[in-house]
C-alpha positions, 0 to 999 in steps of 0.5 A: 947448400949445394947443388946436387946432380945425378944422371942414369940411375936406369930405375926398374922393378928388377932393381928394388935395390936401386929403387931403395938407394933412390928413395934413401937419397932423396930422404937424405942428401938431397933434403939439404940441396939447393936444387936436385938436377937429374940429367937423363935415364932416371928409368931404364924405359918409359913408353908414355906417361900413361905408365902412371896409371895403375903402375905402383913402380911408377907412380911411387918414383913420381911421389918420391920426388913430390915429397922432395919438391914439397920439403922446398927442394926444387927438381929439374929433369932432362930426358935421357935416351931411354926415357925421352917419352916422359912429359908434363903428366910425370912433371905434374906428378913428380913436381920436376921441372922438365929442362931442354937438352942442352940447358945453360945455367949459372950453377952455384955461380958458374956458368954451366952447361947441362946435357944429357950426353948422347947427342955428343956421342957423334961417331955412333951414326946408327944411334944418331940416326935412331936418335933424330928419328925417335925425337920426331913428334910423328914417330912419338906420335905413332908409338904413343898411339899402341896400347901400353902393353904393346909399347912395353913389348916394343921397348923390350924389343928396342932394348934387345936390339940395343944391347946386340948393337953395342956388343959390336961397337968399340968403346971409342964410337960409344964415347963423346966425340971431342969435336963434338964436345969442343963445338957445344963448349965453343957455341955456349961461350965456354962454360963448364959442362956436366953430362951423363949417358957414357957411363964413364965418371970422369973430370975432364980438363981441357982447352978449347980455342985457348980457353980452359973448360971443365967437363964432368961425366956423371957415373950411372947408378950400377950398385950404388947411389952416385952424386955430383955435389957443386959448390961455388968453389967446385964440384966433387962426386959422392956416394952412399954405400948401399 
């Protein structure tokens, strides 16, 4: 059975088509997987695990994942730049095991480094400053101390600021930095690297310190379910037609 990897679904109530595609994926291809790994940004935003209380959308996504794990397919979840506040309550509700970023595993027998990918975009200094700040326990504690409705409004404001900032940045700044990629491959003994975040799906072959390295960039779910299917003999991108 293959390992399946997905990233950057950006699920939200305003896109019921994406949620339907996700549920169809979980009830179809994912049921035949060795394991399902989600490499960040499952949700468009996540302002705390108390979203699960009384929110049919969030609870419905968690329940759909729990049905997959009950079927016997392990689910692994890495946090992204949009949903990094997901925690143990979501893990319990969904049955998904949280992964640190980065995580080095044996994937279908091949050493593979899993990342969301945002930490590799080192040319975007403003974003890296915010990333460092927002991952601190102090920032998260202060943010989570606000009422849920206030946090939702704050998240909407952050998204507007982010979109405005991205409009003034070049594509190169928002992509991964080659030196950052080489450094992380070097630090983990030149594994295969799989990540998302950039919304630039591709299969790269590059040489680092004389070693041939493979890098897969997962696609976002802009209009359909898309995943990477990995076997012992390699990986292939697949999708479900809407």
